[in-house]
C-alpha positions in Angstrom: 0.0 0.0 0.0 1.3 3.4 -0.9 2.0 5.7 2.0 0.8 9.3 1.5 1.5 12.6 3.2 -0.5 15.8 3.2 1.7 18.9 2.7 0.4 22.3 3.7 2.1 25.4 2.4 1.4 29.0 3.4 2.8 31.9 1.3 2.3 35.6 1.1 -0.3 36.7 -1.5 2.5 38.1 -3.7 3.8 34.5 -4.2 0.4 32.9 -5.0 0.6 32.8 -8.8 4.2 31.6 -8.8 3.2 28.8 -6.4 0.2 27.8 -8.5 2.3 27.5 -11.6 5.0 25.6 -9.7 2.6 23.1 -8.1 0.9 22.5 -11.5 4.2 21.6 -12.9 5.3 19.5 -10.0 2.1 17.7 -9.4 0.6 17.5 -12.9 -1.9 14.6 -12.2 -3.0 14.8 -8.6 -4.0 18.5 -8.1 -4.1 20.6 -5.0 -6.3 23.1 -3.2 -5.8 26.7 -2.3 -7.6 29.3 -0.2 -7.0 32.5 1.6 -6.0 32.2 5.2 -5.1 34.6 8.0 -1.8 33.9 9.9 -1.8 34.8 13.6 1.3 35.0 15.8 2.6 36.9 18.8 5.8 37.5 16.9 5.7 40.9 15.2 8.7 40.6 12.9 7.7 40.5 9.2 4.3 42.3 9.9 3.6 45.7 8.5 1.8 48.3 10.7 -1.7 47.4 9.5 -1.1 43.7 10.1 0.2 44.5 13.6 -2.9 46.5 14.4 -5.2 43.8 12.8 -3.4 41.0 14.6 -3.2 38.9 11.4 -1.3 38.5 8.2 -3.1 37.5 5.0 -1.7 34.3 3.6 -2.5 31.8 0.8 -2.7 28.2 1.9 -2.1 25.3 -0.5 -2.7 21.7 0.4 -2.0 18.5 -1.6 -1.4 14.9 -0.9 1.4 12.9 -2.5 3.3 9.7 -2.1 5.8 9.8 0.7 8.4 8.7 -1.9 7.9 12.0 -3.8 8.3 14.1 -0.7 12.2 14.5 -0.7 12.1 15.7 -4.4 9.3 18.1 -3.6 11.1 19.6 -0.6 14.4 19.9 -2.3 12.9 21.7 -5.3 10.7 23.8 -3.1 13.6 24.9 -1.1 15.6 25.9 -4.2 12.8 27.7 -6.0 11.1 29.5 -3.0 14.0 30.2 -0.6 13.5 33.5 1.3 9.9 34.2 0.2 8.3 33.6 3.7 6.9 30.1 2.9 5.8 28.1 5.9 5.0 24.4 5.6 4.0 21.3 7.6 3.7 17.7 6.6 1.3 15.1 8.1 0.9 11.5 7.4 -2.3 10.3 5.7 -4.1 7.0 6.3 -5.5 7.0 2.8 -6.2 9.3 -0.2 -8.0 8.8 -3.4 -11.1 9.6 -5.5 -14.5 8.0 -5.4 
């Protein structure tokens, strides 16, 4: 049985279109989801004045599942192509994934 992981990426809105294009090239058959999200943190670095007052930072969240075997290639390429843009990620194991 194939082991899957769910990777969640958050990026600033300025990176959204580049990330969409990149994910479409990387994951050309499985697809992904995206939506607007607000990031909340007690750390103020990286927040402009309006974000500090509002207490949140607008982000774009992407999620996709992929084979655990594909994860090292994704992470290596992601690190090379998006270094320094403010990307945050987390990876969680999935019990199963598919289409019905």
